[in-house]
N, C-alpha and C positions, 0 to 999 in steps of 0.2 A: 657389680650390679650395672654401674650403665655402661657396664660395656654390651650388655645384656636387652639395653634396650636401647642401645642402639643398633645391634643384630637387627632387634626387630626392625624396625626405623625402615630402616633398610630394602627389605627382610618384604615390611609391607608398600611401601616406595614400589616398587617393582612388579608385584603383584598387582596393587593399582596400574599401570604403566603398562603390564601383556593383556590386564582384562580391559583395557584403553584398547590396545592395536586389538584384539579379539573383536570386536565389539567394533570395529572399525573394516575390521576385514568383511563382517557378517554383513553390512551391509550397504557393503559396495556386492554383493555377490547377491545380494537378493536384490537391489538395485538391475546391475545385470540381469538378471532369470525376468526382473518383472518387463522392463524396458519394453514397449515397443521395438519392432522387427525396422522399420521404418521401408519394406512396401510394403505393395499395395495389393494382396490376391497376387502377386507375379512369379514366386515359389511355393513348396514346397511347407507344411507345417515344419513338419520332419524332416526338412533340408534334405529328402531323397529324389529329386528335379534341380534338375537345377533353375536357378534364378533367372536368367535373364534364354528366352528362345534363340537359339535361331534360325530366322524366318526364310526358305526357298531354296539351305543348301541339299535337299534332295533332290528338287524341279531342276537344278544343273548343268545334272550329270551329261 
């Protein structure tokens, strides 16, 4: 009976650690997804255009 209680305690601790890690990963992912991008409208919101434009490169031909 003591062995079963010990095994149950170990499983419970491992389960708690796993839930804690999953919660931290979810929090990090949420923080990354909702963080401001740091650019003030310089690039496209979906990333299809470069964030910095090269000015004057076409006129130097």
